[in-house]
C-alpha positions as CSV (number, residue, x, y, z in Angstrom):
1,M,-34.6,49.2,-7.8
2,V,-34.7,46.8,-5.0
3,I,-34.6,43.8,-7.3
4,A,-31.5,45.2,-9.0
5,L,-29.8,45.6,-5.7
6,L,-30.6,42.1,-4.7
7,I,-29.4,40.8,-8.0
8,V,-26.1,42.8,-7.4
9,I,-25.8,41.3,-3.9
10,V,-26.4,37.7,-5.2
11,L,-23.9,38.2,-7.9
12,A,-21.3,39.5,-5.5
13,L,-21.9,36.5,-3.2
14,L,-21.6,34.1,-6.1
15,G,-18.3,35.8,-7.1
16,A,-16.9,35.5,-3.6
17,L,-18.1,31.8,-3.5
18,V,-16.2,31.2,-6.8
19,I,-13.0,32.7,-5.4
20,V,-13.3,31.1,-1.9
21,L,-14.7,27.6,-2.6
22,P,-11.7,26.3,-4.8
23,R,-9.1,27.4,-2.1
24,L,-11.2,25.8,0.6
25,L,-11.6,22.6,-1.3
26,R,-7.9,22.6,-2.3
27,G,-6.9,22.8,1.4
28,E,-9.4,20.1,2.5
29,L,-8.4,17.8,-0.4
30,G,-4.6,18.2,0.4
31,A,-5.2,17.3,4.1
32,L,-7.3,14.2,3.1
33,R,-4.5,13.2,0.6
34,D,-1.9,13.5,3.4
35,Q,-3.9,11.6,5.8
36,A,-4.6,8.8,3.3
37,S,-0.8,8.7,2.5
38,V,0.1,8.2,6.2
39,E,-2.6,5.5,6.7
40,L,-1.4,3.7,3.5
41,T,2.1,3.7,4.7
42,A,1.2,2.3,8.0
43,R,-0.9,-0.4,6.4
44,N,1.8,-1.4,3.9
45,A,4.3,-1.7,6.7
46,D,2.0,-4.0,8.6
47,V,1.4,-6.2,5.5
48,D,5.2,-6.3,5.0
49,R,5.8,-7.4,8.5
50,R,3.1,-10.1,8.2
51,L,4.4,-11.3,4.9
52,E,7.9,-11.6,6.2
53,A,6.6,-13.6,9.2
54,V,4.8,-16.0,6.7
55,I,7.8,-16.3,4.4
56,G,10.1,-17.0,7.4
57,A,7.8,-19.6,8.8
58,S,7.3,-21.2,5.4
59,A,11.0,-21.3,4.7
60,S,11.7,-22.8,8.1
61,S,9.0,-25.5,7.6
62,I,10.3,-26.4,4.2
63,R,13.9,-26.8,5.6
64,K,12.6,-29.1,8.3
65,S,10.5,-31.1,5.9
66,I,13.5,-31.6,3.5
67,A,15.8,-32.5,6.4
68,G,13.2,-35.1,7.6
69,L,13.1,-36.7,4.1
70,R,16.9,-36.9,3.7
71,P,18.3,-40.0,5.3
72,Q,20.9,-39.2,8.0
73,G,24.5,-40.3,7.4
74,R,24.1,-40.8,3.7
75,Q,25.3,-38.6,0.9
76,P,22.7,-37.6,-1.7
77,P,22.9,-39.7,-4.9
78,R,25.3,-38.4,-7.5
79,S,24.0,-37.8,-10.9
80,T,25.3,-40.3,-13.5
81,S,26.8,-38.8,-16.6
82,G,27.6,-40.5,-19.9
83,S,31.3,-40.7,-19.1
84,E,31.0,-43.7,-16.7
85,K,31.1,-47.1,-18.4
């Protein structure tokens, strides 16, 4: 009789665990997903800021390099087409 009572108690505990555990895990996984989303958004914003700074610096550097290569006071050469003879 005692063994049957212990089996019933163990089965009741397992049944309760089957009901409670998924709800608990769902809540924890939802919180983890929200936290990861917030962190990823912050990281993406930081990467975007750094990329804009690099692109801006590169574009400025390229403009300065091109300006340094072009002789001052002269027009860039015109392309010749087949119509001039």
